[in-house]
Steps between C-alpha positions, in 0.01 A plus 500: 500500500245261350156657450209274604145497368318549827139480403266204510425322173160344428545240227206531262613269222245225452621146542609319180227284339702189560483542876155657518256278675337215319207549722273681264324195371187529710172319550186688401366505855542364846141408573596151610796615707475561871677807634580634844449847631675714757528865598880513515719261303870500605738306273795388713552380856828665604527797742329739248208272437433384861544847645256644249253224572524563876440871463199440275349243733216726622404638158350196334589156367870465434653219289872433487611299195837326494643262250681297757464449875431818693845494660682454172592861458829694485397663828571169671871526409546871583765521772581875557200673653295815476672837475343757730603807701417404854817607678570842655843515327336477156239705317268480195715733295796262539296207370363713213850617408642146502211374278540781248884457483477126438220561242747726313260778400214278375285478816173676530557727806131500589490118507818487704365736766166313511672166562764632748244682710275194497782264611463518883128438486561201268739341757261564790219344297701179465576508870129529574450173298760325715830559330780512758731779383845501646587805717798620296511568120782390280697680226477411132671630189399845380360599843659779697351374826407160649127493421431143382251340746499125512317222685783255411735439215195362314278803553304440177397154614391637837295777338338256259406273785332773713316640196383157384378422847312825523343463157393138560301620805284731293178350361487772233829380346536191280836365379489300180827307451653329202299710252660719234386834363508464120361826374328808649138557397421842368146616422418851387839633596501352855670202649226270632696193601728232356488171310646223716631147453595223736883503526684190373183361350514326164168662411464840332164592646479854629252649747390857566574660839301821498606787729400858565866583547810301407836551673823364344736384775688240298856593608811498281663359190827348621431168338548661159873487583696175532631589848258651751391508859133490390267206531405296195175684443661844471491534124336845467143373450339813643694716262385282205140524615526878505665525157248264343226727639654794316706654777864602469794432730750750645857477627517126439859526371597541869534140622682487826768228542588397854879446545492222753285209388639164614700365206292183494170476318223287656145456373544769243623776737805620704474533872570867583751608768354810662665840460470547879787250537725754317349767722629309795855484356516211255734555198470403138834353390647353184674159459817655633328611815511865413214736600484681163183714511679813617660512154151557358337722761602671826220339693626154398268231641225766570501657153169488304408152365548578136869600561569206719340249261692644208829485692436139608401402149820646352726360771332162463647477151840424661371243748246419775365774737426451865324671787729475798356530854755277669665796677173586681410344842345155436234545774388828354468349153295211631266718708460785244471277199365162628301409190777588257744307710278189506421522132866521404569203728267312269743576221793379720616858557576632853495877460688542825810317369453484119466763232167491318523466119277768346395631158275781368138400425199673357297620794253784457320703233508871571245578230166355397142604435471876558266595778400831656539593865190301576627181337261529198613408146383670187238232453187575714434225754861380506754575771850374559699458828854386574773399258267479201421872537712798399426750773802717445653409836805312368609689190807348338599294799317385819622590843532187716190403704276756326316215316308337785438853618351614165263202495372571850447877444335468165273212616357739757476786248313280249256378761435856623454622149247224413310567826441856381381390158131553469426293190545158650273312259593361166321681215159340490504510117793253493375154417771262604326213316603665176869512592680268260741257656841458339610169355847426649753266347671289771847343453670217685657601832838375391483732196393789725810439722724479195368834362533662842861382526575636154358839587701502824824423314436770241417772749787414741766495229375806306284720725674444830734705714702629200315578179612600151313616191592179327397274793161670530428463128608136512270438796203665330534282189542186706204571728271567206609181327375268779192328348300470820118472480433464873409821686734407785797549273347776291462702817876465558585568140293818502656639818853404397439675162376816679799502728733482199317783323533713814871430517545590137306825554753606765843481332679652800569332831292594804455314829452130448496544120862486400605532135855429380652488155677176569447236764800517742 
């Protein structure tokens, strides 16, 4: 029996000089620079960011910074729902057990219990904001009971809409769109804000956004891989900000690949086909029409995602793979999955009569910036919520629909923790006028896209679903060789490099991290 290394690894190796920021050329002062101030700065406008902002609304001025439009977040595309025990036939211990089993020995039991016990309250909080939760939960892979609560088959979009509506009503909350976080500001060992820049500007001018507390809620890193369900902006920026501030990352070798992305790429991402469709009876079949997953795991379609993705990836080597729901009642498909049905119609696919071509895609990062049970990082003044954070909930593989849940629970925890903090004022001895502003090289947008595409190709081919020692070393050398000067690509290089180091530090397979001596 194969022995697994079942402890978390914190990668402490410093980034190579060739991909270290070229941001250290600084002006002598910022006396002529205007800067903004806020009490709570939240970087990111997905479920983690907006929920945290809402819970902080009565504690001071809250600023939400997002590099695109507020709705341009991965949350918008989340289809499954929120996992929570709210049925008499289920119990917390079942949910805890399922989470720990899927996490394959790497979860933090205290974090798991904290999130699972906070789940019902999180769902009810959304309902109080106007989310219409359907009366019956659905079943997803890895769950022993149906406990995934949805508003529709686009639950993420529905949650984002109610949160955004609630946040926009609050005078204490400001949303700053199309503005990028370039580098965290650290003074006397405390995070006191961030340097910002107007997104897609041809100017390199940075501004200071000063904050008493900064919360990273930047989401995932799927765009580091050539095939992903993530939006264009999901390149791991929050992770890079943390590393460049001296923090380490944990469990980032565990990148979850979703087995049923639509096998058509559009606008840099793959439309995801929800796991709940398989929970309702849809089958994954090969080009011969065979439902093959039972050869890999007894739970077949409802096996953990890492196993299903790997099986699909291997079977795909012999031909196209499909998700087949044509044997299910057409009316039920249309009423249970109306948005998926309509979206697929836009691709000229009728899921009631046609098999859906699918392929595995990079979907979710199980690791990230380590935080304690209050959401605090090792850098005073800096917190992290959502996918960017490593709470210990997911371990080596995430249980389906625990992600939206984690964001909601930890958003509340962070807000409550900050409410109890007595030292609410920035150290009066800190003179922000003496903070030196980085000089940032800016490259042409076409060059940025070319570099991003190159990173995506390297990572997908060498650090994807199946990994080898040789492929990881090849990827590391190629990532380092990219001669980017622009921080937007350097952020991606840095995170990709850290992922590769984490993979190399764990030579044995565990969860989503699968090592093989030879590619099948």
